[in-house]
SETIDO-627942 format. One record per residue (C-alpha): x, y, z. Coordinates in nm, 3 decimals, decimal comma. Layout:
[[X; Y; Z]],
...
//
This chain:
[[10,918; 26,430; 3,641]],
[[11,022; 26,114; 3,811]],
[[10,693; 25,945; 3,942]],
[[10,726; 25,837; 4,278]],
[[10,553; 25,543; 4,509]],
[[10,505; 25,625; 4,835]],
[[10,380; 25,314; 5,033]],
[[10,284; 25,407; 5,443]],
[[10,200; 25,753; 5,281]],
[[9,954; 25,760; 5,576]],
[[10,246; 25,783; 5,828]],
[[10,327; 26,041; 6,052]],
[[10,658; 26,057; 5,751]],
[[10,473; 25,942; 5,469]],
[[10,203; 26,249; 5,530]],
[[10,505; 26,491; 5,601]],
[[10,650; 26,438; 5,269]],
[[10,404; 26,387; 5,054]],
[[10,295; 26,757; 5,185]],
[[10,663; 26,860; 5,115]],
[[10,649; 26,686; 4,794]],
[[10,318; 26,830; 4,654]],
[[10,388; 27,203; 4,768]],
[[10,719; 27,171; 4,550]],
[[10,556; 26,989; 4,278]],
[[10,843; 26,810; 4,171]],
[[10,693; 26,444; 4,137]],
[[10,434; 26,281; 4,040]],
[[10,323; 26,098; 4,310]],
[[10,116; 25,767; 4,394]],
[[10,033; 25,676; 4,744]],
[[9,946; 25,387; 4,899]],
[[9,888; 25,281; 5,259]],
[[9,702; 25,018; 5,464]],
[[9,408; 25,245; 5,465]],
[[9,273; 25,409; 5,198]],
[[9,183; 25,781; 5,224]],
[[9,023; 25,951; 4,898]],
[[9,053; 26,283; 5,027]],
[[9,409; 26,260; 5,022]],
[[9,445; 26,031; 4,708]],
[[9,559; 25,755; 4,929]],
[[9,469; 25,417; 4,784]],
[[9,438; 25,102; 5,004]],
[[9,763; 24,822; 4,961]],
[[9,802; 24,525; 5,169]],
[[10,168; 24,417; 5,191]],
[[10,118; 24,073; 5,167]],
[[9,928; 24,099; 4,828]],
[[10,288; 24,073; 4,567]],
[[10,049; 24,102; 4,244]],
[[9,864; 24,402; 4,350]],
[[10,236; 24,586; 4,471]],
[[10,339; 24,495; 4,132]],
[[10,062; 24,685; 3,961]],
[[10,125; 25,020; 4,207]],
[[10,488; 24,980; 4,074]],
[[10,409; 25,025; 3,712]],
[[10,555; 25,304; 3,549]],
[[10,675; 25,415; 3,899]],
[[11,061; 25,580; 3,865]],
[[11,113; 25,538; 4,266]],
[[10,911; 25,350; 4,586]],
[[10,998; 25,542; 4,911]],
[[10,908; 25,237; 5,143]],
[[10,776; 25,363; 5,439]],
[[10,517; 25,143; 5,558]],
[[10,558; 24,886; 5,794]],
[[10,460; 24,778; 6,118]],
[[10,709; 25,072; 6,344]],
[[10,659; 24,952; 6,725]],
[[11,012; 24,941; 6,852]],
[[10,885; 24,723; 7,126]],
[[10,693; 24,458; 6,882]],
[[10,681; 24,077; 6,924]],
[[10,784; 23,879; 6,626]],
[[10,417; 23,791; 6,521]],
[[10,389; 24,129; 6,499]],
[[10,647; 24,253; 6,324]],
[[10,718; 23,982; 6,060]],
[[10,447; 24,003; 5,833]],
[[10,472; 24,396; 5,728]],
[[10,855; 24,398; 5,778]],
[[10,967; 24,075; 5,662]],
[[10,715; 23,963; 5,370]],
[[10,595; 24,285; 5,322]],
[[10,958; 24,423; 5,291]],
[[11,018; 24,108; 5,027]],
[[10,734; 24,174; 4,846]],
[[10,792; 24,555; 4,771]],
[[11,152; 24,507; 4,682]],
[[11,021; 24,215; 4,436]],
[[10,743; 24,424; 4,293]],
[[10,966; 24,722; 4,236]],
[[11,223; 24,492; 4,045]],
[[10,969; 24,329; 3,867]],
[[10,783; 24,673; 3,719]],
[[11,152; 24,800; 3,611]],
[[11,202; 25,095; 3,866]],
[[11,505; 25,256; 3,916]],
[[11,521; 25,256; 4,323]],
[[11,332; 25,192; 4,657]],
[[11,451; 25,437; 4,878]],
[[11,418; 25,199; 5,219]],
[[11,320; 25,312; 5,574]],
[[11,530; 25,158; 5,773]],
[[11,600; 25,274; 6,146]],
[[11,812; 25,319; 6,416]],
[[11,697; 25,047; 6,589]],
[[11,925; 24,843; 6,334]],
[[12,222; 24,944; 6,555]],
[[12,060; 25,064; 6,896]],
[[12,226; 24,755; 7,033]],
[[12,522; 24,959; 7,058]],
[[12,636; 25,115; 7,402]],
[[12,469; 25,452; 7,441]],
[[12,830; 25,589; 7,427]],
[[12,915; 25,468; 7,093]],
[[12,815; 25,706; 6,759]],
[[12,773; 25,447; 6,535]],
[[12,890; 25,483; 6,149]],
[[12,748; 25,310; 5,843]],
[[13,076; 25,071; 5,845]],
[[13,025; 24,937; 6,153]],
[[12,837; 24,607; 6,175]],
[[12,459; 24,590; 6,234]],
[[12,346; 24,520; 6,589]],
[[11,995; 24,541; 6,660]],
[[11,836; 24,607; 6,983]],
[[11,534; 24,456; 6,952]],
[[11,348; 24,237; 6,704]],
[[11,174; 24,564; 6,534]],
[[11,549; 24,657; 6,448]],
[[11,670; 24,264; 6,359]],
[[11,360; 24,303; 6,071]],
[[11,559; 24,679; 6,001]],
[[11,865; 24,496; 5,953]],
[[11,676; 24,154; 5,734]],
[[11,565; 24,520; 5,454]],
[[11,909; 24,637; 5,478]],
[[12,054; 24,267; 5,374]],
[[11,800; 24,266; 5,107]],
[[11,841; 24,582; 4,986]],
[[12,251; 24,494; 4,942]],
[[12,102; 24,178; 4,767]],
[[11,861; 24,339; 4,537]],
[[12,126; 24,595; 4,388]],
[[12,401; 24,364; 4,383]],
[[12,236; 24,055; 4,254]],
[[11,924; 24,230; 4,061]],
[[12,040; 24,528; 3,938]],
[[11,808; 24,764; 4,162]],
[[11,885; 25,042; 4,308]],
[[11,854; 25,074; 4,648]],
[[11,919; 25,342; 4,925]],
[[11,851; 25,240; 5,308]],
[[11,751; 25,503; 5,564]],
[[11,849; 25,425; 5,950]],
[[11,594; 25,714; 6,014]],
[[11,634; 25,831; 6,385]],
[[11,366; 25,972; 6,589]],
[[11,083; 26,172; 6,363]],
[[11,014; 26,495; 6,454]],
[[11,021; 26,407; 6,848]],
[[11,311; 26,664; 6,992]],
[[11,300; 26,494; 7,374]],
[[11,504; 26,215; 7,204]],
[[11,755; 26,513; 7,119]],
[[12,078; 26,230; 7,039]],
[[11,824; 26,089; 6,767]],
[[11,608; 26,389; 6,688]],
[[11,527; 26,438; 6,292]],
[[11,296; 26,674; 6,159]],
[[11,047; 26,699; 5,941]],
[[11,245; 26,994; 5,718]],
[[11,525; 26,715; 5,727]],
[[11,365; 26,447; 5,690]],
[[11,223; 26,572; 5,361]],
[[11,534; 26,689; 5,221]],
[[11,652; 26,354; 5,296]],
[[11,421; 26,155; 5,110]],
[[11,433; 26,355; 4,836]],
[[11,802; 26,366; 4,776]],
[[11,732; 25,972; 4,792]],
[[11,531; 25,968; 4,512]],
[[11,748; 26,245; 4,343]],
[[12,123; 26,060; 4,322]],
[[12,289; 25,957; 4,061]],
[[12,488; 25,649; 4,015]],
[[12,416; 25,514; 4,318]],
[[12,366; 25,105; 4,353]],
[[12,324; 25,103; 4,706]],
[[12,424; 25,262; 5,021]],
[[12,328; 25,287; 5,373]],
[[12,288; 25,635; 5,474]],
[[12,187; 25,776; 5,840]],
[[11,873; 26,038; 5,915]],
[[11,941; 26,281; 6,188]],
[[11,903; 26,667; 6,232]],
[[12,210; 26,861; 6,297]],
[[12,192; 26,778; 6,673]],
[[12,494; 26,861; 6,876]],
[[12,534; 26,510; 7,021]],
[[12,453; 26,209; 6,759]],
[[12,342; 25,895; 6,800]],
[[12,494; 25,743; 6,429]],
[[12,789; 25,940; 6,243]],
[[12,627; 26,160; 5,946]],
[[12,968; 26,160; 5,731]],
[[12,869; 25,913; 5,476]],
[[12,549; 26,103; 5,428]],
[[12,698; 26,404; 5,344]],
[[12,976; 26,271; 5,132]],
[[12,684; 26,051; 4,960]],
[[12,405; 26,213; 4,928]],
[[12,573; 26,620; 5,016]],
[[12,277; 26,633; 5,303]],
[[12,314; 26,952; 5,490]],
[[12,043; 26,900; 5,837]],
[[11,929; 27,249; 5,921]],
[[11,793; 27,119; 6,259]],
[[11,950; 27,102; 6,604]],
[[11,721; 26,923; 6,892]],
[[11,941; 27,001; 7,187]],
[[11,991; 27,365; 7,284]],
[[12,285; 27,238; 7,548]],
[[12,451; 26,868; 7,471]],
[[12,481; 26,822; 7,862]],
[[12,097; 26,796; 7,922]],
[[12,096; 26,478; 7,775]],
[[12,356; 26,326; 8,043]],
[[12,022; 26,357; 8,241]],
[[11,810; 26,140; 7,967]],
[[11,746; 25,737; 7,943]],
[[11,929; 25,645; 7,629]],
[[11,604; 25,547; 7,459]],
[[11,869; 25,393; 7,151]],
[[12,010; 25,062; 7,375]],
[[11,984; 24,780; 7,565]],
[[12,020; 24,925; 7,863]],
[[11,724; 25,205; 7,838]],
[[11,405; 25,076; 8,091]],
[[11,165; 25,128; 7,831]],
[[11,306; 24,842; 7,662]],
[[11,078; 24,515; 7,616]],
[[11,199; 24,197; 7,491]],
[[11,086; 24,144; 7,135]],
[[11,044; 23,742; 7,177]],
[[10,868; 23,807; 7,528]],
[[10,541; 23,611; 7,420]],
[[10,788; 23,314; 7,272]],
[[10,948; 23,285; 7,590]],
//
């Protein structure tokens, strides 16, 4: 039974996957978050505390790193500590403790700078649409360094709109998200990969070819009954979105 450390276990994805994993009984879990919750077994963890993270990683096979600031409209001041420094500390702690793998929660925002009519492939260059996306590009680059230069296996998931079918081009359901994390934990013989995390939507903002090929991912859900309805919806994952704010706004 693999021992899995989950950071950000009290968040939306962490809560969903932890419940799934406990029901399946496949893993021995160690749960952390910035907020302690004794009722669910979550212990406090500060991403700035490298020493504490090293201790938490001891004896762990896989770290599922979900913690961080998830706000796409976040400024540099709000995202750099958790998403840059914190991600660095998690990767280093995992390497120092001898973990096999880190599953890193990247985001569709790492490539949301592409126009809305582009279905992005994992082979295409990163193109963040906001400062939050920039931090996710950093995590992917750091993951590749850790894999190829330091020998720590890393799989980065560019997660779409979790449990939000209103964003029908980027939706990923709870069920499909849990399956994808499972497959990232269990995959053998992989040093580094970036994979896309969407459900089987009729129109997909991200291409799932590599996710299926590398992991055997088989999404089951679809946000939209009719893809033509997407034409009337704002493109929430590109720079033309009316909801987009500059992450540099505090510094301009």
